[in-house]
C-alpha positions in Angstrom: 194.6 51.3 184.4 196.1 48.3 182.7 197.7 48.4 179.4 198.2 45.2 177.8 201.1 44.4 175.5 201.6 40.8 174.0 198.9 39.4 176.2 200.8 40.5 179.4 200.0 43.5 181.7 202.9 45.9 180.9 204.6 47.5 183.8 203.0 51.2 183.9 205.6 52.3 186.6 209.2 51.6 187.2 210.6 49.8 190.0 210.7 52.0 193.4 214.4 52.0 193.3 214.6 54.0 190.5 213.7 57.0 192.2 211.0 57.8 189.4 207.3 57.6 189.5 206.6 57.2 186.1 208.1 55.9 182.6 206.3 55.8 179.1 204.3 52.7 178.3 204.0 51.6 174.8 200.4 50.5 174.1 198.4 49.1 171.4 199.5 50.4 168.1 202.8 52.0 169.6 200.9 54.7 171.6 203.2 56.2 174.2 201.6 56.5 177.8 202.7 58.1 180.7 201.3 57.5 184.1 201.1 61.4 184.8 199.1 61.7 181.5 196.2 60.0 183.2 193.5 62.2 184.5 192.6 60.1 187.6 195.1 58.9 190.1 197.2 56.1 189.8 198.7 53.9 192.5 200.5 50.7 191.9 201.9 48.2 194.4 204.1 45.2 193.7 203.6 41.5 195.0 205.0 42.4 198.3 202.4 45.4 198.7 205.0 48.2 198.4 204.1 51.1 196.4 206.1 51.0 192.9 203.9 53.9 191.0 202.1 57.0 192.3 201.3 59.6 189.6 200.9 63.1 189.4 197.1 62.9 189.9 197.3 60.7 193.0 199.7 63.3 194.5 197.1 66.1 193.8 194.1 63.9 195.0 195.5 62.9 198.1 198.0 65.8 199.0 200.8 62.9 199.4 204.3 63.7 197.8 205.1 60.7 195.1 208.6 60.3 196.9 206.9 59.8 200.4 204.8 57.0 198.9 207.1 55.2 196.7 208.7 52.0 198.2 206.4 52.3 201.5 203.9 49.9 202.4 200.5 50.4 200.3 198.6 50.8 203.9 201.2 53.3 205.1 201.5 55.3 201.8 197.7 55.5 201.4 196.1 55.0 204.8 192.4 54.7 203.7 189.3 54.1 206.0 185.9 53.6 205.2 182.9 56.0 206.6 183.0 53.6 209.9 186.5 54.3 210.5 187.8 51.0 209.6 191.2 50.6 207.9 190.6 49.7 204.3 193.4 47.5 203.5 193.1 45.7 206.6 189.4 45.1 205.8 189.8 44.0 202.2 193.1 42.2 202.6 193.9 42.2 198.8 196.8 39.7 198.9 195.2 37.3 201.0 191.4 35.9 201.2 189.6 34.3 198.2 191.9 33.8 195.1 188.8 34.5 192.7 188.8 38.2 193.7 189.5 40.5 190.8 189.3 43.8 192.7 187.2 46.3 194.5 184.4 48.3 193.1 184.6 52.0 193.2 183.5 53.6 196.7 184.0 56.6 198.8 186.9 56.3 201.5 188.6 58.6 203.8 192.2 59.7 204.1 193.5 61.4 207.4 192.0 64.5 207.9 188.9 63.4 206.5 189.8 64.1 203.0 187.3 62.2 200.7 188.3 60.2 197.6 186.9 57.7 195.3 188.9 54.6 195.0 188.6 51.1 193.1 191.2 48.6 192.6 192.0 45.6 190.5 194.0 42.6 191.7 196.5 41.4 188.8 197.4 37.7 188.9 199.6 35.7 186.6 197.2 32.9 186.4 193.3 32.2 187.7 193.5 31.8 191.2 197.1 32.4 191.6 198.6 35.2 193.9 198.3 39.0 193.4 201.3 39.8 191.8 200.2 43.7 191.3 197.5 45.7 192.9 196.4 48.8 190.8 194.3 51.4 192.4 192.6 54.0 190.6 191.9 57.4 192.7 189.2 60.1 191.8 188.5 63.4 193.8 184.8 63.6 194.9 184.2 67.1 193.5 182.5 65.9 189.8 180.1 63.6 192.1 179.4 66.5 194.6 178.6 68.7 191.6 176.3 66.1 190.3 174.6 65.6 193.5 174.1 69.3 193.9 172.7 69.4 190.4 170.5 66.6 191.1 169.1 68.4 194.2 168.6 71.5 192.5 166.6 69.8 190.1 164.4 68.2 192.7 163.9 71.5 194.6 163.0 73.5 191.2 160.6 70.7 190.2 158.9 70.8 193.6 158.7 74.4 193.7 157.4 74.5 190.1 154.9 71.7 190.6 153.5 73.3 194.0 152.1 76.6 192.3 149.9 74.8 189.6 148.8 72.1 191.5 147.7 74.2 194.4 145.7 76.0 192.3 144.3 73.0 190.6 143.2 71.6 194.1 142.0 75.1 195.1 139.7 75.5 192.4 138.5 71.9 192.2 137.7 72.0 195.6 135.9 75.2 195.5 133.6 74.1 192.5 132.7 70.7 194.3 131.5 72.2 197.5 130.1 75.4 196.0 129.0 74.8 192.8 125.6 76.2 192.6 126.9 79.5 193.9 128.9 80.5 190.7 127.6 81.7 187.7 128.6 80.1 184.4 131.1 82.8 183.7 132.8 82.3 187.0 132.9 78.4 186.4 134.2 78.8 183.1 137.1 81.1 184.6 138.0 78.5 187.0 138.0 75.6 184.7 140.1 77.6 182.3 142.7 78.4 185.1 142.7 74.7 186.1 143.3 73.7 182.4 146.2 76.1 182.1 147.7 74.8 185.1 147.4 71.3 184.0 149.5 72.2 180.9 151.8 73.8 182.9 152.5 70.8 184.7 152.5 68.6 181.6 155.0 71.1 179.8 157.3 70.6 183.1 157.0 66.7 182.9 158.0 66.8 179.3 161.0 68.8 180.2 162.0 66.4 182.8 161.8 63.3 180.3 163.7 65.5 177.8 166.5 66.1 180.4 166.5 62.4 181.2 167.0 61.3 177.7 169.5 64.1 177.0 171.6 63.2 180.1 171.8 59.5 179.2 172.1 60.0 175.4 168.7 58.3 174.6 167.2 61.5 172.9 165.6 60.1 169.6 165.5 62.1 166.7 162.9 61.2 163.8 164.1 62.7 160.8 161.6 63.7 158.4 161.7 66.7 155.6 161.2 69.8 157.6 159.8 73.1 156.1 161.9 75.3 158.4 160.7 78.6 156.9 157.2 77.5 157.2 157.7 76.5 161.1 159.2 79.9 161.9 156.3 81.6 160.3 153.7 79.4 162.3 155.4 80.4 165.6 155.3 84.1 164.7 151.6 83.9 163.8 151.2 82.0 167.2 152.8 85.0 168.9 150.6 87.4 167.0 147.2 85.7 167.7 148.2 85.6 171.5 148.4 89.6 171.2 151.9 90.4 170.1 152.1 93.2 167.3 152.7 91.6 163.9 155.3 94.4 163.3 157.4 93.3 166.2 158.6 90.3 164.2 160.8 90.4 160.8 161.4 86.9 159.0 164.3 87.1 156.7 164.9 84.1 154.3 168.2 83.9 152.3 167.8 81.4 149.5 168.5 79.0 148.2 167.8 76.8 151.2 169.0 73.1 151.1 166.5 70.4 151.9 166.6 69.6 155.6 165.7 66.6 157.2 165.2 66.7 160.8 162.7 65.9 163.9 160.0 68.3 163.1 158.5 68.2 166.4 161.8 68.9 168.3 162.7 71.7 165.7 159.4 73.3 166.6 160.6 73.0 170.6 163.7 74.8 169.7 162.2 77.6 167.7 159.3 78.0 170.1 161.9 78.4 173.1 164.2 80.8 171.4 161.1 82.9 170.1 159.5 82.7 173.6 162.9 84.2 175.2 163.2 86.9 172.6 159.8 88.1 173.1 159.6 87.7 176.9 163.3 89.0 177.7 164.0 91.1 174.8 162.8 94.2 173.3 162.1 96.1 170.0 162.0 94.1 167.1 162.6 90.1 166.8 164.3 89.0 163.9 164.6 85.6 163.0 166.7 84.7 159.8 166.9 81.6 158.0 170.0 80.8 155.7 172.1 78.2 154.0 175.2 77.4 156.0 178.4 75.5 155.6 179.1 72.8 158.5 182.7 72.2 160.0 182.6 69.0 157.8 182.2 71.1 154.5 178.8 69.6 154.4 175.5 71.5 153.7 173.4 72.9 156.6 170.6 75.4 157.4 171.3 78.1 160.2 168.5 80.0 162.0 169.5 83.3 163.7 166.8 84.9 166.4 167.7 88.3 167.7 166.1 91.0 169.5 166.9 94.6 170.4 166.7 94.1 174.2 169.6 94.7 176.8 171.3 91.4 175.6 173.1 89.1 178.0 176.0 89.9 180.1 179.3 88.9 179.1 180.1 87.0 182.1 176.6 85.1 181.7 177.6 83.8 178.1 179.2 80.8 179.3 176.1 79.7 181.5 173.4 80.4 179.1 172.8 76.5 178.1 173.4 75.2 181.7 170.5 74.1 183.6 168.6 76.5 185.8 170.1 79.5 183.8 167.4 82.3 183.8 169.1 85.5 183.0 168.0 88.9 184.8 164.3 87.9 184.9 163.0 85.5 187.1 160.3 82.8 186.0 160.3 79.5 184.3 162.5 76.3 185.4 165.4 77.6 183.6 165.7 74.1 181.7 164.7 75.2 178.3 168.1 76.4 176.8 169.4 73.5 178.2 167.1 71.3 176.1 167.4 73.3 173.1 171.2 72.8 173.2 170.7 69.0 173.5 168.0 68.8 170.6 170.3 70.5 168.3 173.4 68.5 169.3 171.3 65.2 169.0 170.7 66.5 165.2 174.5 66.9 164.7 174.2 70.5 164.8 175.5 73.4 166.9 174.2 76.5 168.9 175.9 79.6 169.8 175.0 82.7 171.8 176.2 86.2 171.2 175.2 89.7 170.9 173.6 91.7 168.1 175.5 95.1 166.9 173.1 96.7 169.1 173.5 95.0 171.9 170.6 92.5 172.0 170.7 88.7 172.3 171.3 86.7 169.4 170.9 82.9 169.2 172.1 80.9 166.3 171.9 77.3 165.5 172.9 75.2 162.7 171.6 72.1 161.6 173.4 69.4 158.9 171.0 68.8 156.1 170.8 65.4 157.6 169.3 63.7 154.3 168.9 59.8 154.5 171.8 57.8 152.8 169.7 56.9 149.8 169.1 60.3 148.7 172.9 61.1 149.0 174.2 58.2 147.0 174.9 59.0 143.3 
């Protein structure tokens, strides 16, 4: 990491002869910066290739003590190899070679004993095409990348599993109908086509979830704000459940007036409400209570809070922190386990918050709060 002061790269580490591995650096705006404050490993070598800085994160990542690295040649203090077993510093030759080089992009390398580390380097020169006066190396552990890779692998496995069942059904019924159309009655044909239609809807929902996850992870989830009748939306979802066979008395809608005018994305709010009510109906028990009330946001602005609670066994305390993560399904299997992750992403894209807890009787309770989100022309005096 380079900190520039008065147009020059400030020394982020002391000379090795001082016997210390970091001194504060004054950066832009007089900000004090110590190499040990950095979350990533920082190793700096001077124009002779000797290590002048080896911060605490570098020591943690490499299991090399700063005192054993300071003052030593870089290739001995940090003996890196690529995945083919070639010595990295000999291969890249940072102090030789083309003088137009500015550094090395991040890549996975190996330390003695097979310890993996992500390494990137910056070649600092006093003038363009001049000699390297400082080599700045950044080190990162591979744990975060491994978690990401495992998450992607799990997502692929989940999608493959969820797609296999409906596609097998669709293929089986269509093949059967094409081969033996005349042998089935109209009622049998209708039943098979209805099953195919339902499975096609299931595939469409999964694709929509994957697209939502992609947009959430990349920060590209768009929110198209419009006036939203949140109480009307809640009642529509309740009616949909009663039309599907749930008892009307199982639902209780409570509204605390007056409610501020809410501007949000109506389709995405429907998605949030649908998911939370579906969870309460499927995994909870007893009465499902939906409360809509005015709320005060952290910035002391107006907001609307919606609380969905049930009278079931609730969510175990040890699982509370994982409810909004990918693939969390609770005690009952079924579904992709992506719904609540998407719900959290939608709420946060609106600038709101969502929490999970337990009701006084032990059931699950989800509460999300949305800022009013009114356009600027409505809030200006």
